ChimeraX commands (.cxc) that place a marker at each C-alpha (Angstrom):
marker #1 position 0.00,0.00,0.00 radius 0.5
marker #1 position 1.25,3.44,-0.81 radius 0.5
marker #1 position -0.07,6.83,0.18 radius 0.5
marker #1 position -1.62,8.71,-2.72 radius 0.5
marker #1 position -3.19,12.09,-3.31 radius 0.5
marker #1 position -6.22,12.32,-5.56 radius 0.5
marker #1 position -6.68,15.86,-6.82 radius 0.5
marker #1 position -10.25,16.41,-7.97 radius 0.5
marker #1 position -10.56,19.18,-10.52 radius 0.5
marker #1 position -13.37,21.77,-10.50 radius 0.5
marker #1 position -14.86,20.64,-7.19 radius 0.5
marker #1 position -16.78,23.17,-5.10 radius 0.5
marker #1 position -16.61,25.84,-7.77 radius 0.5
marker #1 position -19.48,26.64,-10.07 radius 0.5
marker #1 position -22.24,24.08,-9.61 radius 0.5
marker #1 position -19.97,21.14,-8.73 radius 0.5
marker #1 position -20.64,21.03,-5.00 radius 0.5
marker #1 position -19.57,18.04,-2.91 radius 0.5
marker #1 position -19.34,18.05,0.87 radius 0.5
marker #1 position -16.05,16.50,1.83 radius 0.5
marker #1 position -17.72,14.44,4.59 radius 0.5
marker #1 position -20.04,12.95,1.95 radius 0.5
marker #1 position -17.08,12.23,-0.32 radius 0.5
marker #1 position -15.17,10.49,2.48 radius 0.5
marker #1 position -18.25,8.42,3.41 radius 0.5
marker #1 position -18.93,7.36,-0.18 radius 0.5
marker #1 position -15.32,6.50,-0.86 radius 0.5
marker #1 position -15.10,4.40,2.31 radius 0.5
marker #1 position -18.38,2.65,1.43 radius 0.5
marker #1 position -17.02,1.91,-2.06 radius 0.5
marker #1 position -13.92,0.15,-0.75 radius 0.5
marker #1 position -11.36,2.92,-0.76 radius 0.5
marker #1 position -10.67,2.30,2.91 radius 0.5
marker #1 position -9.82,5.14,5.23 radius 0.5
marker #1 position -9.61,8.43,3.35 radius 0.5
marker #1 position -8.83,11.94,4.48 radius 0.5
marker #1 position -9.76,15.14,2.73 radius 0.5
marker #1 position -7.79,18.36,3.02 radius 0.5
marker #1 position -9.72,21.61,2.56 radius 0.5
marker #1 position -12.96,21.70,0.59 radius 0.5
marker #1 position -11.42,21.74,-2.87 radius 0.5
marker #1 position -11.14,18.03,-3.60 radius 0.5
marker #1 position -7.85,16.87,-2.10 radius 0.5
marker #1 position -8.18,13.24,-1.03 radius 0.5
marker #1 position -5.41,11.31,0.74 radius 0.5
marker #1 position -5.69,7.52,0.71 radius 0.5
marker #1 position -3.66,4.32,0.58 radius 0.5
marker #1 position -3.84,2.05,-2.42 radius 0.5
marker #1 position -2.12,-0.85,-4.15 radius 0.5
marker #1 position -3.68,0.11,-7.50 radius 0.5
marker #1 position -1.70,1.77,-10.23 radius 0.5
marker #1 position -2.37,5.43,-10.92 radius 0.5
marker #1 position -4.70,4.93,-13.88 radius 0.5
marker #1 position -6.87,2.27,-12.21 radius 0.5
marker #1 position -7.22,4.36,-9.05 radius 0.5
marker #1 position -8.01,7.48,-11.05 radius 0.5
marker #1 position -10.68,5.63,-13.04 radius 0.5
marker #1 position -12.39,4.30,-9.91 radius 0.5
marker #1 position -12.54,7.77,-8.37 radius 0.5
marker #1 position -13.89,9.33,-11.58 radius 0.5
marker #1 position -16.64,6.67,-11.72 radius 0.5
marker #1 position -17.56,7.26,-8.08 radius 0.5
marker #1 position -17.88,11.02,-8.60 radius 0.5
marker #1 position -20.04,10.50,-11.68 radius 0.5
marker #1 position -22.24,7.75,-10.22 radius 0.5
marker #1 position -22.65,9.06,-6.66 radius 0.5
marker #1 position -22.59,12.82,-7.20 radius 0.5
marker #1 position -23.63,13.26,-10.84 radius 0.5
marker #1 position -20.50,15.25,-11.68 radius 0.5
marker #1 position -18.29,14.49,-14.65 radius 0.5
marker #1 position -15.05,14.16,-12.79 radius 0.5
marker #1 position -11.49,15.10,-13.52 radius 0.5
marker #1 position -8.95,13.45,-11.24 radius 0.5
marker #1 position -5.16,13.42,-11.12 radius 0.5
marker #1 position -3.38,11.00,-8.77 radius 0.5
marker #1 position 0.09,11.59,-7.31 radius 0.5
marker #1 position 2.44,9.92,-4.82 radius 0.5
marker #1 position 3.97,11.60,-1.78 radius 0.5
marker #1 position 7.24,12.07,-3.68 radius 0.5
marker #1 position 5.45,13.66,-6.65 radius 0.5
marker #1 position 3.68,16.11,-4.33 radius 0.5
marker #1 position 6.99,16.94,-2.64 radius 0.5
marker #1 position 8.56,17.47,-6.06 radius 0.5
marker #1 position 5.66,19.73,-7.11 radius 0.5
marker #1 position 6.73,22.03,-4.29 radius 0.5
marker #1 position 10.52,21.67,-4.34 radius 0.5
marker #1 position 10.95,21.73,-8.12 radius 0.5
marker #1 position 8.65,24.70,-8.68 radius 0.5
marker #1 position 11.13,27.38,-9.81 radius 0.5
marker #1 position 8.93,30.18,-8.43 radius 0.5
marker #1 position 8.57,28.71,-4.94 radius 0.5
marker #1 position 10.38,30.91,-2.47 radius 0.5
marker #1 position 10.35,33.88,-4.85 radius 0.5
marker #1 position 6.65,34.67,-5.15 radius 0.5
marker #1 position 3.90,34.53,-2.56 radius 0.5
marker #1 position 2.86,30.99,-1.62 radius 0.5
marker #1 position -0.74,31.93,-2.44 radius 0.5
marker #1 position 0.21,33.13,-5.93 radius 0.5
marker #1 position 2.67,30.38,-6.86 radius 0.5
marker #1 position 0.85,27.30,-8.19 radius 0.5
marker #1 position 1.56,23.87,-9.52 radius 0.5
marker #1 position -0.95,22.70,-12.10 radius 0.5
marker #1 position -1.12,18.92,-12.11 radius 0.5
marker #1 position -1.58,17.42,-15.58 radius 0.5
marker #1 position -2.67,13.85,-16.38 radius 0.5
marker #1 position 0.18,13.59,-18.91 radius 0.5
marker #1 position 2.87,15.67,-20.55 radius 0.5
marker #1 position 1.38,18.34,-22.84 radius 0.5
marker #1 position 1.11,17.81,-26.58 radius 0.5
marker #1 position 4.34,18.44,-28.45 radius 0.5
marker #1 position 4.73,22.18,-28.87 radius 0.5
marker #1 position 1.94,22.87,-26.38 radius 0.5
marker #1 position 4.05,24.67,-23.83 radius 0.5
marker #1 position 5.66,26.80,-26.55 radius 0.5
marker #1 position 2.16,27.73,-27.83 radius 0.5
marker #1 position 1.16,28.70,-24.32 radius 0.5
marker #1 position 4.22,30.90,-23.89 radius 0.5
marker #1 position 3.78,32.52,-27.30 radius 0.5
marker #1 position 0.06,33.19,-26.84 radius 0.5
marker #1 position 0.59,34.55,-23.35 radius 0.5
marker #1 position 3.48,36.84,-24.26 radius 0.5
marker #1 position 2.46,40.50,-23.83 radius 0.5
marker #1 position -0.70,39.50,-21.90 radius 0.5
marker #1 position 0.50,39.60,-18.31 radius 0.5
marker #1 position 3.29,39.38,-15.78 radius 0.5
marker #1 position 2.74,35.70,-14.92 radius 0.5
marker #1 position 5.72,33.38,-15.06 radius 0.5
marker #1 position 5.46,29.83,-16.40 radius 0.5
marker #1 position 7.68,26.75,-16.45 radius 0.5
marker #1 position 7.05,23.16,-17.46 radius 0.5
marker #1 position 7.93,20.13,-15.36 radius 0.5
marker #1 position 7.11,16.41,-15.52 radius 0.5
marker #1 position 3.31,16.29,-15.85 radius 0.5
marker #1 position 3.06,19.70,-14.16 radius 0.5
marker #1 position 2.93,23.33,-15.14 radius 0.5
marker #1 position 4.50,25.75,-12.68 radius 0.5
marker #1 position 2.88,29.14,-12.55 radius 0.5
marker #1 position 3.43,32.34,-10.61 radius 0.5
marker #1 position 0.33,34.50,-10.90 radius 0.5
marker #1 position 2.34,37.48,-9.54 radius 0.5
marker #1 position -0.63,39.89,-9.20 radius 0.5
marker #1 position -3.31,37.30,-8.39 radius 0.5
marker #1 position -5.39,34.60,-9.99 radius 0.5
marker #1 position -8.49,36.81,-10.17 radius 0.5
marker #1 position -6.86,39.41,-12.41 radius 0.5
marker #1 position -5.01,36.98,-14.66 radius 0.5
marker #1 position -5.85,36.19,-18.28 radius 0.5
marker #1 position -4.37,32.72,-17.74 radius 0.5
marker #1 position -7.57,30.80,-17.19 radius 0.5
marker #1 position -7.81,27.03,-17.09 radius 0.5
marker #1 position -9.49,27.04,-20.50 radius 0.5
marker #1 position -6.74,29.24,-22.01 radius 0.5
marker #1 position -4.03,26.92,-20.67 radius 0.5
marker #1 position -5.88,23.71,-21.60 radius 0.5
marker #1 position -6.41,24.82,-25.19 radius 0.5
marker #1 position -2.70,25.43,-25.71 radius 0.5
marker #1 position -1.32,22.45,-23.79 radius 0.5
marker #1 position -3.84,19.99,-25.20 radius 0.5
marker #1 position -4.73,18.66,-21.74 radius 0.5
marker #1 position -6.65,19.73,-18.70 radius 0.5
marker #1 position -5.09,20.30,-15.30 radius 0.5
marker #1 position -5.98,21.11,-11.71 radius 0.5
marker #1 position -4.05,23.74,-9.76 radius 0.5
marker #1 position -2.98,24.01,-6.14 radius 0.5
marker #1 position -1.02,26.86,-4.61 radius 0.5
marker #1 position 2.06,26.35,-2.45 radius 0.5
marker #1 position 0.16,27.02,0.78 radius 0.5
marker #1 position -2.28,24.20,-0.01 radius 0.5
marker #1 position 0.42,21.82,-1.24 radius 0.5
marker #1 position 2.50,22.24,1.90 radius 0.5
marker #1 position -0.54,21.53,4.04 radius 0.5
marker #1 position -1.43,18.48,1.93 radius 0.5
marker #1 position 2.13,17.13,2.04 radius 0.5
marker #1 position 2.18,17.45,5.82 radius 0.5
marker #1 position -1.05,15.43,6.04 radius 0.5
marker #1 position 0.30,12.82,3.61 radius 0.5
marker #1 position 3.35,12.28,5.82 radius 0.5
marker #1 position 1.06,11.84,8.84 radius 0.5
marker #1 position -1.08,9.39,6.89 radius 0.5
marker #1 position 1.74,7.11,5.80 radius 0.5
marker link #1:1,2 radius 0.2
marker link #1:2,3 radius 0.2
marker link #1:3,4 radius 0.2
marker link #1:4,5 radius 0.2
marker link #1:5,6 radius 0.2
marker link #1:6,7 radius 0.2
marker link #1:7,8 radius 0.2
marker link #1:8,9 radius 0.2
marker link #1:9,10 radius 0.2
marker link #1:10,11 radius 0.2
marker link #1:11,12 radius 0.2
marker link #1:12,13 radius 0.2
marker link #1:13,14 radius 0.2
marker link #1:14,15 radius 0.2
marker link #1:15,16 radius 0.2
marker link #1:16,17 radius 0.2
marker link #1:17,18 radius 0.2
marker link #1:18,19 radius 0.2
marker link #1:19,20 radius 0.2
marker link #1:20,21 radius 0.2
marker link #1:21,22 radius 0.2
marker link #1:22,23 radius 0.2
marker link #1:23,24 radius 0.2
marker link #1:24,25 radius 0.2
marker link #1:25,26 radius 0.2
marker link #1:26,27 radius 0.2
marker link #1:27,28 radius 0.2
marker link #1:28,29 radius 0.2
marker link #1:29,30 radius 0.2
marker link #1:30,31 radius 0.2
marker link #1:31,32 radius 0.2
marker link #1:32,33 radius 0.2
marker link #1:33,34 radius 0.2
marker link #1:34,35 radius 0.2
marker link #1:35,36 radius 0.2
marker link #1:36,37 radius 0.2
marker link #1:37,38 radius 0.2
marker link #1:38,39 radius 0.2
marker link #1:39,40 radius 0.2
marker link #1:40,41 radius 0.2
marker link #1:41,42 radius 0.2
marker link #1:42,43 radius 0.2
marker link #1:43,44 radius 0.2
marker link #1:44,45 radius 0.2
marker link #1:45,46 radius 0.2
marker link #1:46,47 radius 0.2
marker link #1:47,48 radius 0.2
marker link #1:48,49 radius 0.2
marker link #1:49,50 radius 0.2
marker link #1:50,51 radius 0.2
marker link #1:51,52 radius 0.2
marker link #1:52,53 radius 0.2
marker link #1:53,54 radius 0.2
marker link #1:54,55 radius 0.2
marker link #1:55,56 radius 0.2
marker link #1:56,57 radius 0.2
marker link #1:57,58 radius 0.2
marker link #1:58,59 radius 0.2
marker link #1:59,60 radius 0.2
marker link #1:60,61 radius 0.2
marker link #1:61,62 radius 0.2
marker link #1:62,63 radius 0.2
marker link #1:63,64 radius 0.2
marker link #1:64,65 radius 0.2
marker link #1:65,66 radius 0.2
marker link #1:66,67 radius 0.2
marker link #1:67,68 radius 0.2
marker link #1:68,69 radius 0.2
marker link #1:69,70 radius 0.2
marker link #1:70,71 radius 0.2
marker link #1:71,72 radius 0.2
marker link #1:72,73 radius 0.2
marker link #1:73,74 radius 0.2
marker link #1:74,75 radius 0.2
marker link #1:75,76 radius 0.2
marker link #1:76,77 radius 0.2
marker link #1:77,78 radius 0.2
marker link #1:78,79 radius 0.2
marker link #1:79,80 radius 0.2
marker link #1:80,81 radius 0.2
marker link #1:81,82 radius 0.2
marker link #1:82,83 radius 0.2
marker link #1:83,84 radius 0.2
marker link #1:84,85 radius 0.2
marker link #1:85,86 radius 0.2
marker link #1:86,87 radius 0.2
marker link #1:87,88 radius 0.2
marker link #1:88,89 radius 0.2
marker link #1:89,90 radius 0.2
marker link #1:90,91 radius 0.2
marker link #1:91,92 radius 0.2
marker link #1:92,93 radius 0.2
marker link #1:93,94 radius 0.2
marker link #1:94,95 radius 0.2
marker link #1:95,96 radius 0.2
marker link #1:96,97 radius 0.2
marker link #1:97,98 radius 0.2
marker link #1:98,99 radius 0.2
marker link #1:99,100 radius 0.2
marker link #1:100,101 radius 0.2
marker link #1:101,102 radius 0.2
marker link #1:102,103 radius 0.2
marker link #1:103,104 radius 0.2
marker link #1:104,105 radius 0.2
marker link #1:105,106 radius 0.2
marker link #1:106,107 radius 0.2
marker link #1:107,108 radius 0.2
marker link #1:108,109 radius 0.2
marker link #1:109,110 radius 0.2
marker link #1:110,111 radius 0.2
marker link #1:111,112 radius 0.2
marker link #1:112,113 radius 0.2
marker link #1:113,114 radius 0.2
marker link #1:114,115 radius 0.2
marker link #1:115,116 radius 0.2
marker link #1:116,117 radius 0.2
marker link #1:117,118 radius 0.2
marker link #1:118,119 radius 0.2
marker link #1:119,120 radius 0.2
marker link #1:120,121 radius 0.2
marker link #1:121,122 radius 0.2
marker link #1:122,123 radius 0.2
marker link #1:123,124 radius 0.2
marker link #1:124,125 radius 0.2
marker link #1:125,126 radius 0.2
marker link #1:126,127 radius 0.2
marker link #1:127,128 radius 0.2
marker link #1:128,129 radius 0.2
marker link #1:129,130 radius 0.2
marker link #1:130,131 radius 0.2
marker link #1:131,132 radius 0.2
marker link #1:132,133 radius 0.2
marker link #1:133,134 radius 0.2
marker link #1:134,135 radius 0.2
marker link #1:135,136 radius 0.2
marker link #1:136,137 radius 0.2
marker link #1:137,138 radius 0.2
marker link #1:138,139 radius 0.2
marker link #1:139,140 radius 0.2
marker link #1:140,141 radius 0.2
marker link #1:141,142 radius 0.2
marker link #1:142,143 radius 0.2
marker link #1:143,144 radius 0.2
marker link #1:144,145 radius 0.2
marker link #1:145,146 radius 0.2
marker link #1:146,147 radius 0.2
marker link #1:147,148 radius 0.2
marker link #1:148,149 radius 0.2
marker link #1:149,150 radius 0.2
marker link #1:150,151 radius 0.2
marker link #1:151,152 radius 0.2
marker link #1:152,153 radius 0.2
marker link #1:153,154 radius 0.2
marker link #1:154,155 radius 0.2
marker link #1:155,156 radius 0.2
marker link #1:156,157 radius 0.2
marker link #1:157,158 radius 0.2
marker link #1:158,159 radius 0.2
marker link #1:159,160 radius 0.2
marker link #1:160,161 radius 0.2
marker link #1:161,162 radius 0.2
marker link #1:162,163 radius 0.2
marker link #1:163,164 radius 0.2
marker link #1:164,165 radius 0.2
marker link #1:165,166 radius 0.2
marker link #1:166,167 radius 0.2
marker link #1:167,168 radius 0.2
marker link #1:168,169 radius 0.2
marker link #1:169,170 radius 0.2
marker link #1:170,171 radius 0.2
marker link #1:171,172 radius 0.2
marker link #1:172,173 radius 0.2
marker link #1:173,174 radius 0.2
marker link #1:174,175 radius 0.2
marker link #1:175,176 radius 0.2
marker link #1:176,177 radius 0.2
marker link #1:177,178 radius 0.2
marker link #1:178,179 radius 0.2
marker link #1:179,180 radius 0.2
view
């Protein structure tokens, strides 16, 4: 068994409301064992023997069947979460609330990151860097005033992602260590 983090995308924004207590109860009832959620934004810590894709698929099905939401889930190990913090080139430079790691299900399409950089040039002060199945992003002046929306990024990279700021990731990593 290894400790994993399931990052649920687009949960508790817009109309996709799920109470974390309900999510924990449903996951436990569906055989996921003991699960812990961190914050209300769809961060689920659990232990599993399954490979990433099988675990991701089971969680997506649960969200669709039990909550009626078409789910987007990315699964990461403790080491991958740690790396998402430590390898983020903007961590320690920008505010922890403004510096994000966007978790991607796979590496972007060839040329996707270059398209993103080219299309974003002249649009804002945000800084971007690509890592292994992650996009590092410093929103500098704030997410709310940025032109770098999820849709804008997804269109250029050719894949969807789900973002967490450094404050959230540090909290999650601390809980994952306690869970193991």
